[in-house]
C-alpha positions as CSV (number, residue, x, y, z in Angstrom):
1,M,120.1,53.8,-7.1
2,Y,119.4,57.5,-7.2
3,A,115.7,58.6,-7.1
4,Y,114.5,62.1,-8.3
5,D,113.5,64.7,-5.8
6,R,111.0,67.4,-6.7
7,Y,113.7,69.6,-8.2
8,D,115.0,66.9,-10.5
9,Q,111.5,66.1,-11.7
10,A,110.5,69.7,-12.2
11,M,113.7,70.3,-14.2
12,V,113.0,67.4,-16.5
13,D,109.3,68.2,-16.9
14,A,110.1,71.8,-17.8
15,R,112.6,70.7,-20.4
16,V,110.0,68.4,-22.0
17,A,107.5,71.3,-22.3
18,E,110.1,73.6,-23.7
19,F,111.2,71.1,-26.3
20,R,107.6,70.3,-27.3
21,D,107.2,73.9,-28.2
22,Q,110.4,73.9,-30.1
23,C,109.5,70.8,-32.1
24,E,106.0,72.3,-32.9
25,R,107.6,75.5,-34.2
26,R,110.1,73.5,-36.3
27,L,107.3,71.4,-37.8
28,A,105.3,74.5,-38.6
29,G,108.2,76.1,-40.4
30,K,108.7,78.8,-37.8
31,L,112.2,77.6,-37.0
32,T,114.8,76.7,-39.7
33,E,116.9,73.6,-39.4
34,D,119.9,75.8,-38.5
35,Q,117.9,77.4,-35.7
36,F,116.5,74.1,-34.5
37,K,119.8,72.1,-34.6
38,P,121.4,73.4,-31.4
39,L,118.0,73.0,-29.6
40,R,117.5,69.4,-30.6
41,L,121.1,68.5,-29.9
42,M,120.7,69.7,-26.3
43,N,118.0,67.1,-26.1
44,G,119.9,64.2,-27.6
45,L,118.2,64.3,-31.0
46,Y,120.4,63.8,-34.1
47,L,119.6,63.8,-37.7
48,Q,121.1,60.7,-39.2
49,L,121.2,59.1,-42.7
50,H,117.6,57.8,-42.7
51,A,115.8,59.4,-39.7
52,Y,116.3,61.2,-36.4
53,M,118.3,59.3,-33.8
54,L,117.5,59.9,-30.1
55,R,120.2,59.2,-27.4
56,V,118.8,58.6,-23.9
57,A,120.9,59.2,-20.9
58,I,121.5,56.4,-18.4
59,P,123.7,58.0,-15.8
60,Y,126.7,55.8,-14.9
61,G,124.7,53.0,-16.6
62,T,122.3,52.3,-13.7
63,L,118.6,51.7,-14.2
64,N,115.8,49.6,-12.7
65,G,113.2,47.3,-14.2
66,G,110.5,49.9,-14.6
67,Q,112.9,52.1,-16.6
68,M,114.0,49.2,-18.8
69,R,110.4,48.5,-19.5
70,M,109.8,52.1,-20.6
71,L,112.8,51.8,-22.9
72,A,111.1,48.7,-24.4
73,T,107.8,50.6,-24.8
74,I,109.6,53.4,-26.6
75,A,111.3,50.9,-28.9
76,E,108.0,49.4,-29.8
77,K,105.8,52.5,-29.9
78,Y,108.2,55.0,-31.6
79,D,111.0,53.0,-33.2
80,R,111.2,49.6,-35.0
81,G,111.1,47.4,-32.0
82,Y,114.7,47.6,-30.7
83,G,117.3,49.9,-29.2
84,H,121.1,50.1,-29.4
85,F,123.1,50.2,-26.2
86,T,126.3,52.3,-26.5
87,T,129.8,52.5,-25.1
88,R,128.8,55.5,-23.0
89,Q,126.2,53.4,-21.2
90,N,123.3,55.1,-23.0
91,I,120.7,53.8,-25.4
92,Q,120.0,55.1,-28.9
93,Y,116.9,54.8,-31.1
94,N,117.6,55.1,-34.8
95,W,114.2,55.5,-36.4
96,I,112.5,58.5,-34.6
97,K,110.0,60.9,-36.1
98,L,110.3,64.5,-35.1
99,E,106.6,64.7,-34.3
100,D,107.1,62.0,-31.7
101,A,110.2,63.4,-30.0
102,A,108.5,65.4,-27.3
103,D,106.2,62.5,-26.4
104,I,109.2,60.2,-26.0
105,L,110.8,62.7,-23.6
106,A,107.6,62.9,-21.6
107,D,107.4,59.1,-21.4
108,L,111.0,59.1,-20.2
109,A,110.3,61.8,-17.6
110,S,107.5,59.6,-16.2
111,V,110.2,57.1,-15.1
112,E,112.9,59.6,-14.1
113,M,114.8,59.5,-17.3
114,H,115.7,62.1,-20.0
115,A,118.0,62.8,-23.0
116,I,119.4,66.1,-21.7
117,Q,123.1,66.7,-22.5
118,T,123.6,63.5,-24.4
119,S,124.8,65.7,-27.3
120,G,126.2,69.2,-27.8
121,N,129.3,70.9,-26.5
122,C,128.5,70.3,-22.9
123,I,129.3,67.7,-20.2
124,R,127.8,64.5,-21.4
125,N,126.5,61.4,-19.5
126,I,128.9,60.7,-16.6
127,S,130.1,57.1,-17.0
128,S,131.5,54.6,-14.4
129,D,132.5,51.1,-13.8
130,H,129.5,48.8,-14.7
131,F,130.3,46.7,-11.6
132,A,130.3,49.7,-9.3
133,G,129.0,49.0,-5.8
134,A,129.3,45.2,-6.4
135,A,132.9,44.7,-7.4
136,A,135.2,42.9,-5.0
137,D,138.2,45.1,-5.9
138,E,136.8,48.7,-5.4
139,V,137.7,51.0,-2.5
140,A,134.2,52.6,-2.6
141,D,131.2,52.8,-4.7
142,P,132.0,55.5,-7.3
143,R,128.4,56.2,-8.3
144,P,127.6,58.7,-5.6
145,Y,130.5,60.8,-6.8
146,A,129.4,60.3,-10.4
147,E,125.8,61.4,-9.4
148,L,127.2,64.4,-7.6
149,L,129.0,65.5,-10.7
150,R,125.9,64.8,-12.8
151,Q,123.9,67.2,-10.6
152,W,126.6,69.8,-10.6
153,S,127.1,69.7,-14.4
154,S,123.4,69.6,-15.5
155,F,122.5,73.0,-16.9
156,H,125.7,74.4,-15.5
157,P,125.6,78.0,-17.0
158,E,129.4,78.2,-17.3
159,F,129.8,74.9,-19.1
160,S,126.7,74.8,-21.4
161,Y,128.7,75.9,-24.4
162,L,132.2,74.4,-24.1
163,P,134.6,74.4,-27.0
164,R,133.6,70.8,-27.7
165,K,131.8,67.9,-26.1
166,F,133.2,66.8,-22.7
167,K,133.2,63.3,-21.1
168,I,133.9,62.4,-17.5
169,C,134.4,58.9,-16.0
170,V,134.6,57.9,-12.3
171,I,135.9,54.6,-11.1
172,A,137.2,53.2,-7.8
173,S,139.4,50.2,-8.5
174,E,142.9,49.7,-9.8
175,Q,141.4,47.6,-12.6
176,D,139.9,50.0,-15.2
177,R,136.7,48.6,-16.8
178,A,135.5,51.9,-18.1
179,A,138.3,53.3,-20.3
180,M,138.9,56.0,-17.7
181,R,142.1,57.4,-19.2
182,L,140.5,57.8,-22.6
183,H,138.1,60.4,-21.2
184,D,138.4,64.2,-21.1
185,I,138.5,63.8,-17.3
186,G,139.1,60.5,-15.7
187,I,138.7,60.2,-11.9
188,R,139.9,57.2,-9.9
189,I,138.8,57.1,-6.2
190,V,141.7,55.9,-4.1
191,G,142.6,55.4,-0.5
192,R,145.6,57.0,1.2
193,D,146.4,56.9,4.9
194,G,142.9,55.9,5.8
195,E,141.3,58.7,3.7
196,L,139.5,58.5,0.4
197,G,140.5,60.9,-2.4
198,A,140.6,61.2,-6.1
199,Q,143.3,60.9,-8.8
200,F,142.6,63.2,-11.7
201,Y,143.6,62.3,-15.3
202,V,142.9,65.0,-17.9
203,G,143.2,65.1,-21.6
204,G,142.3,61.7,-22.9
205,G,140.2,60.8,-25.9
206,M,139.9,59.0,-29.1
207,G,138.7,60.3,-32.5
208,R,141.2,61.4,-35.2
209,T,143.8,62.3,-32.6
210,P,143.8,59.7,-29.9
211,M,145.5,60.5,-26.6
212,I,145.9,58.9,-23.2
213,A,145.2,61.3,-20.3
214,P,148.1,62.1,-18.1
215,L,147.8,62.2,-14.3
216,I,147.7,65.8,-13.2
217,R,147.0,65.3,-9.5
218,D,147.4,62.1,-7.5
219,F,145.2,63.0,-4.6
220,V,142.3,65.4,-4.2
221,P,140.2,65.2,-1.0
222,L,136.7,64.0,-1.9
223,D,135.1,67.1,-0.4
224,Q,137.0,69.1,-3.0
225,L,136.3,66.8,-6.0
226,V,133.7,69.0,-7.6
227,T,135.8,72.1,-7.0
228,Y,138.9,70.5,-8.7
229,S,136.7,69.4,-11.6
230,E,135.4,72.9,-12.0
231,A,139.0,74.3,-12.0
232,A,140.0,71.8,-14.8
233,L,137.0,72.8,-16.9
234,R,137.5,76.5,-16.3
235,V,141.0,76.4,-17.8
236,Y,139.7,74.5,-20.8
237,N,136.7,76.8,-21.3
238,R,139.0,79.8,-21.2
239,Y,141.7,78.5,-23.6
240,G,140.1,75.7,-25.6
241,R,140.0,76.4,-29.3
242,R,136.7,77.4,-30.8
243,D,138.0,78.3,-34.3
244,N,138.6,74.6,-35.3
245,K,136.4,71.8,-34.1
246,Y,139.1,69.3,-34.9
247,K,141.4,70.9,-32.4
248,A,138.8,71.9,-29.8
249,R,138.9,68.9,-27.4
250,I,140.7,69.3,-24.1
251,K,143.3,66.7,-25.1
252,I,144.6,69.2,-27.7
253,L,144.9,71.9,-25.1
254,V,146.7,69.7,-22.7
255,H,149.0,68.5,-25.4
256,E,149.8,72.0,-26.7
257,L,150.2,73.6,-23.3
258,G,152.0,70.6,-22.0
259,A,150.7,68.6,-19.0
260,E,152.9,70.5,-16.6
261,E,151.7,74.0,-17.7
262,Y,148.0,72.9,-17.8
263,T,148.3,71.4,-14.3
264,R,149.9,74.7,-13.1
265,Q,147.0,76.7,-14.4
266,V,144.4,74.2,-12.9
267,E,146.1,74.4,-9.5
268,E,146.1,78.2,-9.7
269,E,142.4,78.2,-10.5
270,F,141.7,75.6,-7.8
271,A,143.4,77.7,-5.2
272,H,141.4,80.7,-6.4
273,L,138.1,78.8,-6.0
274,L,139.0,77.7,-2.5
275,E,139.9,81.3,-1.6
276,Q,136.5,82.4,-2.8
277,G,135.0,80.1,-0.1
278,V,133.4,77.6,-2.5
279,E,131.5,75.3,-0.1
280,P,132.0,71.6,-0.9
281,P,128.5,70.0,-1.1
282,L,129.1,67.5,1.8
283,A,125.5,67.5,2.9
284,E,124.3,66.7,-0.7
285,L,127.0,64.0,-1.0
286,E,125.7,62.3,2.1
287,R,122.2,62.5,0.9
288,I,123.2,61.0,-2.4
289,K,125.1,58.2,-0.8
290,G,121.9,57.0,0.9
291,F,120.4,56.0,-2.4
292,F,123.3,53.7,-3.2
293,E,123.2,51.5,0.0
294,L,123.5,47.9,-0.9
295,P,120.3,45.8,-0.3
296,S,120.4,44.3,3.2
297,P,121.1,40.7,2.1
298,L,124.2,41.9,0.3
299,R,125.8,43.7,3.3
300,H,126.8,40.5,5.1
301,S,129.4,37.9,4.1
302,R,129.1,34.2,4.5
303,E,130.8,34.6,7.9
304,G,128.2,37.1,9.0
305,G,130.6,40.1,8.8
306,N,129.6,43.5,7.6
307,P,132.4,44.7,5.2
308,A,133.2,48.3,5.6
309,E,133.3,50.6,2.5
310,G,136.5,49.7,0.7
311,A,136.9,46.2,2.0
312,V,138.3,44.1,-0.9
313,R,137.2,40.4,-0.9
314,E,138.9,37.5,-2.5
315,E,137.8,36.7,-6.0
316,S,134.8,34.4,-5.6
317,G,134.9,33.0,-9.1
318,P,132.0,31.2,-10.9
319,P,129.5,29.0,-9.1
320,D,130.1,25.4,-8.3
321,Q,127.3,23.9,-10.4
322,V,128.4,21.8,-13.4
323,R,126.0,21.1,-16.2
324,G,126.5,19.8,-19.7
325,D,124.2,22.2,-21.6
326,G,126.3,25.4,-21.8
327,F,125.7,26.7,-18.3
328,E,129.2,26.0,-17.1
329,S,130.8,27.9,-20.0
330,W,128.4,30.8,-19.4
331,A,129.1,30.9,-15.7
332,R,132.9,30.8,-16.3
333,H,132.9,33.7,-18.8
334,N,129.9,35.8,-17.9
335,T,130.1,36.2,-14.1
336,H,132.2,38.5,-12.1
337,A,133.3,38.4,-8.5
338,H,131.0,40.2,-6.0
339,R,132.1,41.7,-2.7
340,N,129.7,39.3,-1.1
341,P,131.0,35.8,-1.8
342,D,127.5,34.3,-2.1
343,Y,126.7,36.5,-5.1
344,V,128.1,37.4,-8.5
345,S,127.5,40.0,-11.1
346,A,126.0,38.3,-14.2
347,I,126.9,39.7,-17.7
348,V,124.1,39.5,-20.2
349,S,125.6,39.3,-23.7
350,L,124.0,41.4,-26.4
351,K,126.4,39.8,-28.9
352,P,124.8,36.6,-30.2
353,V,126.7,34.9,-33.1
354,G,125.9,36.9,-36.2
355,G,124.0,39.5,-34.2
356,I,124.3,43.3,-34.1
357,P,126.5,44.3,-31.2
358,G,124.6,46.2,-28.5
359,D,121.1,45.8,-30.0
360,A,118.2,44.5,-27.9
361,T,114.6,44.0,-28.9
362,A,111.7,45.3,-26.9
363,D,110.9,41.8,-25.8
364,Q,114.4,41.2,-24.6
365,M,114.4,44.4,-22.7
366,R,111.2,43.3,-20.9
367,V,112.9,40.0,-20.1
368,L,115.8,41.9,-18.6
369,A,113.4,44.0,-16.5
370,D,111.7,40.8,-15.2
371,L,115.0,39.1,-14.4
372,A,116.4,42.2,-12.7
373,E,113.3,42.3,-10.4
374,Q,113.4,38.5,-9.8
375,Y,117.2,38.0,-9.3
376,S,119.1,41.3,-8.9
377,F,117.2,43.5,-6.5
378,D,115.6,45.4,-9.3
379,E,118.8,46.8,-10.7
380,L,120.6,46.6,-14.1
381,R,123.7,48.2,-15.5
382,V,124.5,49.1,-19.1
383,M,128.1,48.1,-19.7
384,H,130.8,50.1,-21.5
385,T,131.1,47.0,-23.7
386,Q,127.5,47.3,-25.0
387,N,126.2,44.5,-22.8
388,V,124.0,44.6,-19.7
389,V,124.8,43.5,-16.2
390,L,122.6,42.1,-13.4
391,P,124.9,43.3,-10.6
392,H,123.7,41.3,-7.6
393,V,122.7,37.7,-8.4
394,A,122.8,34.9,-5.8
395,K,125.0,32.0,-7.0
396,D,122.1,29.6,-6.4
397,D,120.0,31.5,-8.8
398,L,122.4,31.4,-11.7
399,P,121.1,28.2,-13.5
400,A,117.6,29.5,-13.6
401,L,118.9,32.9,-14.8
402,W,121.0,31.4,-17.5
403,Q,118.1,29.3,-18.7
404,A,115.8,32.4,-19.0
405,L,118.5,34.4,-20.8
406,S,119.2,31.5,-23.2
407,D,115.5,31.2,-24.0
408,A,115.5,35.0,-24.9
409,G,118.6,34.8,-27.0
410,M,120.9,36.5,-24.5
411,G,122.8,33.5,-23.0
412,T,125.9,33.6,-25.2
413,P,129.0,32.9,-23.1
414,N,131.4,35.3,-24.8
415,A,132.2,38.1,-22.4
416,D,135.7,39.4,-23.2
417,L,136.1,36.9,-26.0
418,M,136.4,37.4,-29.7
419,G,132.7,37.4,-30.2
420,D,132.2,40.2,-27.6
421,I,132.8,42.9,-30.3
422,I,132.3,46.6,-29.8
423,A,131.0,48.2,-32.9
424,C,129.5,51.6,-33.8
425,P,126.4,51.8,-36.0
426,G,128.6,52.7,-39.0
427,L,127.4,53.6,-42.5
428,D,124.1,51.6,-42.0
429,Y,122.9,54.5,-39.9
430,C,125.4,57.3,-39.2
431,S,125.8,60.3,-41.5
432,L,129.5,60.7,-40.4
433,A,130.6,57.2,-41.2
434,N,132.7,56.2,-44.2
435,A,132.1,52.4,-44.0
436,R,129.8,49.8,-42.4
437,S,130.7,48.4,-39.1
438,I,127.8,46.0,-38.4
439,P,128.3,43.6,-41.3
440,I,132.0,43.3,-40.4
441,A,131.2,42.5,-36.8
442,Q,128.6,39.9,-37.9
443,R,131.0,38.2,-40.3
444,I,133.8,38.0,-37.8
445,S,131.5,36.6,-35.1
446,E,130.2,33.9,-37.5
447,R,133.8,33.1,-38.7
448,F,135.1,32.4,-35.2
449,A,132.0,30.5,-34.2
450,A,132.5,28.2,-37.2
451,N,136.2,27.7,-36.8
452,G,136.0,27.0,-33.1
453,K,139.0,29.2,-32.2
454,E,137.2,31.6,-29.8
455,A,137.8,29.5,-26.7
456,A,141.4,28.9,-27.5
457,L,142.0,32.6,-28.1
458,G,140.8,33.6,-24.6
459,E,140.6,37.3,-23.7
460,L,140.7,39.3,-26.9
461,K,139.0,42.7,-27.3
462,L,137.9,43.5,-30.8
463,K,136.6,47.0,-31.6
464,I,135.3,48.4,-34.9
465,S,134.6,52.0,-36.0
466,G,133.1,53.1,-39.2
467,C,135.0,56.4,-39.3
468,I,137.8,58.3,-37.7
469,N,135.5,59.6,-34.9
470,A,136.2,56.3,-33.2
471,C,132.8,55.7,-31.6
472,G,133.7,52.0,-31.8
473,H,136.9,52.6,-29.9
474,H,139.1,50.9,-32.5
475,H,142.2,52.7,-31.1
476,A,141.7,50.8,-27.8
477,G,141.2,47.3,-29.2
478,H,143.6,44.5,-28.8
479,I,142.5,44.2,-32.5
480,G,141.0,47.4,-33.9
481,I,139.3,47.9,-37.3
482,L,138.8,51.4,-38.8
483,G,136.5,51.8,-41.8
484,V,137.7,54.4,-44.3
485,D,136.6,55.7,-47.8
486,R,139.1,54.7,-50.4
487,K,138.2,56.4,-53.7
488,G,134.5,55.7,-53.1
489,T,135.0,52.1,-51.8
490,E,134.8,50.9,-48.3
491,N,138.2,49.9,-47.0
492,Y,139.2,48.6,-43.6
493,Q,142.5,49.3,-41.7
494,L,143.6,46.7,-39.2
495,L,145.2,47.9,-35.9
496,L,146.9,45.9,-33.2
497,G,148.0,46.5,-29.6
498,G,145.4,48.8,-28.0
499,S,144.0,48.6,-24.5
500,E,141.5,50.7,-22.6
501,A,142.2,49.0,-19.3
502,E,144.6,50.1,-16.6
503,D,147.5,49.2,-19.0
504,T,146.1,51.8,-21.5
505,S,147.7,51.9,-24.9
506,L,146.8,53.0,-28.4
507,A,146.7,50.5,-31.2
508,K,148.9,50.9,-34.3
509,I,148.0,50.4,-38.0
510,T,149.5,47.2,-39.4
511,G,149.7,48.5,-43.0
512,P,147.5,48.8,-46.1
513,G,143.8,48.3,-45.6
514,F,141.5,45.4,-46.7
515,D,138.2,45.0,-48.4
516,E,135.1,43.6,-46.6
517,R,136.1,40.0,-47.1
518,G,139.8,40.6,-46.6
519,I,139.4,42.2,-43.2
520,V,137.7,39.1,-41.8
521,D,140.6,37.0,-43.2
522,A,143.1,39.5,-41.7
523,V,141.6,39.2,-38.3
524,E,141.8,35.4,-38.4
525,T,145.4,35.7,-39.6
526,A,146.3,37.9,-36.7
527,A,144.6,35.4,-34.3
528,D,146.6,32.6,-35.8
529,V,149.9,34.4,-35.3
530,Y,149.0,34.8,-31.7
531,L,148.1,31.1,-31.3
532,R,151.4,30.1,-32.8
533,E,153.6,32.6,-30.9
534,R,152.0,32.9,-27.4
535,E,153.7,31.7,-24.3
536,D,151.9,30.2,-21.2
537,G,149.4,32.6,-19.7
538,E,149.7,35.3,-22.3
539,R,146.7,37.2,-23.7
540,F,146.7,38.3,-27.3
541,L,147.8,41.8,-26.1
542,D,150.7,40.3,-24.0
543,T,152.0,38.4,-27.0
544,Y,151.8,41.4,-29.3
545,R,153.7,43.5,-26.8
546,R,156.4,40.9,-26.5
547,I,157.0,40.0,-30.1
548,G,156.0,43.3,-31.7
549,M,154.3,44.1,-35.0
550,A,156.7,42.4,-37.4
551,P,155.4,38.8,-37.2
552,F,151.9,40.0,-37.7
553,K,152.8,42.2,-40.7
554,E,154.7,39.4,-42.3
555,A,151.7,37.0,-42.0
556,L,149.2,39.7,-43.2
557,Y,151.1,41.0,-46.2
558,A,153.3,38.1,-47.3
C-alpha cells in the first residue's frame, strides 16, 4: 500500500496545525459558526443532531494494522468506543467534541491518515474495488491510478470550490463491485490490443435525482488519464450551476447539455490541454506502482508461474475443509477468488443479526488489526458494502481466521445475502434525515434470521436510506427502502429492481409507503413473491426483471 513521502507528511501536518488554530478561534468566539463551517467541512467535521461527526479518509479503502489500531484508539479516546464504516470506504465517528478535533487529526497524521476533503464541494475520497490487486478477474490493480488521482486532486486550486461535491471511482474488472456508474466520474481500466487504457463514465449519482453515468469515451491511454479527468472537471467547473444546490451536481449538467454535447466540450478541453504540453506524470505513476506490488508469496501460482499484470485466473472458490460448526457456510459466502489459487480474500461481516450495519467497536478493530498482520500481509480493505476485507488469506489459514472472527462477533456468514444490509445512520444521528434507518435494518435482519429464509433467497442486496440524499444507496438496491416524513410521522417507501453492479439500474417505488412495522412485513412479502415465482438460477433481481412490478404490487397492496 502507499506510504507517505516527506511532502505528503508535511502537507498533512501543516493542515493539522492550521485547523488547530481555527478550532481555538471558534471556541474562543473569534469565529462565528458561519465563518467556521467551511473550514471544518474541509477537514471532515460535520455538526450533526447530537454532536460533531468526523469523517476520516481511507483512500480506496486500503489501510494497515497500525492504522486500524489508531482508528480503534480514536474510537475509545474521543468517541463512545466504536466507529461507523461507510459506503465510500471511510470511517465516521459520531460523538466528537470540537475541542478534541485537532488532536484527533494529529493522531491520524501520526499513522499517515487524515480527514482532508471528506466533505465540502471538492473531490472526495477516491474509491475503488475492495478486492483490487487480489481479484482474479481484474486486468490491473486500479489502486495506483486511484492514488495518482488522489495526489493530483488533493488541494487542487482549480477544484477546491466546485459547484458541488464530487466523487470518483476507479475499477479494473468487468464486474463492478464499487457502484462505478453511480459516481460523478467512473473509470474502468480496460485492455485493448495489448495496451491498458481507461473507459470514462461521467454524470452518475444518487440523491433526489438518481442517474446512471453514460460512457463518454471508451478508451483513454493511461498516460493521459489525469489529463482527461481534468478536462471533464473543467467543463463542469465552468458550467455547473452554483445558484441551486439541488441542481449543482455534474449529473444535472450532463443531463441538461446532453451526453453528446458534454462529451464534445470535454474532448475540446482535452485537446487544448494536450496542446499546452501538459506532461503526463509517468514517473510519478511508476513510483506509485512500486507501493502496490503483491507480497512475494502471492506472485506465484501453484504451478510456480508468475502471472503478469492482467492475467485472469479461474475462480478458485471456497476452501476444501468441511466442518459442522458454521465454518463451511462462512467460507462459501464470505470468501472471494484470489488471483493466486492458494489464497482467497476473506470478507469480515460487520452485520451481525440485529446489529448496526457498518459499526465496529474499538476491540473489534484491534482484532482486525491483529488478524491482518497474522493472516493478510498487514493489509485490510474497507468495503463499499460497509464490511471489511482481509485481501490475501491462505486457504489453509481460513479455519483459524474464522474462529477468531466468530469469537469477536464478526463471523456472520451473510455476504451478499439479505442480512448484509447497507444502511445510513438515519435520524438517530443525521440532521438531514427524515426517518430512522438503523432500527429498520435491525428488525429486517432479525426477521429473516428467525424465519430461516435468508439462505433460500440467496443473493439479495437490501439498502436503506433515511432521506432522499440516498447515503444508504436505496436507489441501487434489489430491494430499497427510503424513509420519508409523512405529516410528522416516519414513513417508508419500498423500491424494487435496483443494481449498482455492471448491470446498473435504478429501483422503482412500488406504491404507498409503510410504517415501521409494515415495511418489515413488506420486505418479507416481496421476498415471498420471489421465492414463489423464481426460475432455476435466478436471483431476486433476475426474477423481478422477468416478471415486472405487477406481481409484487398485487401481493403488497392486495
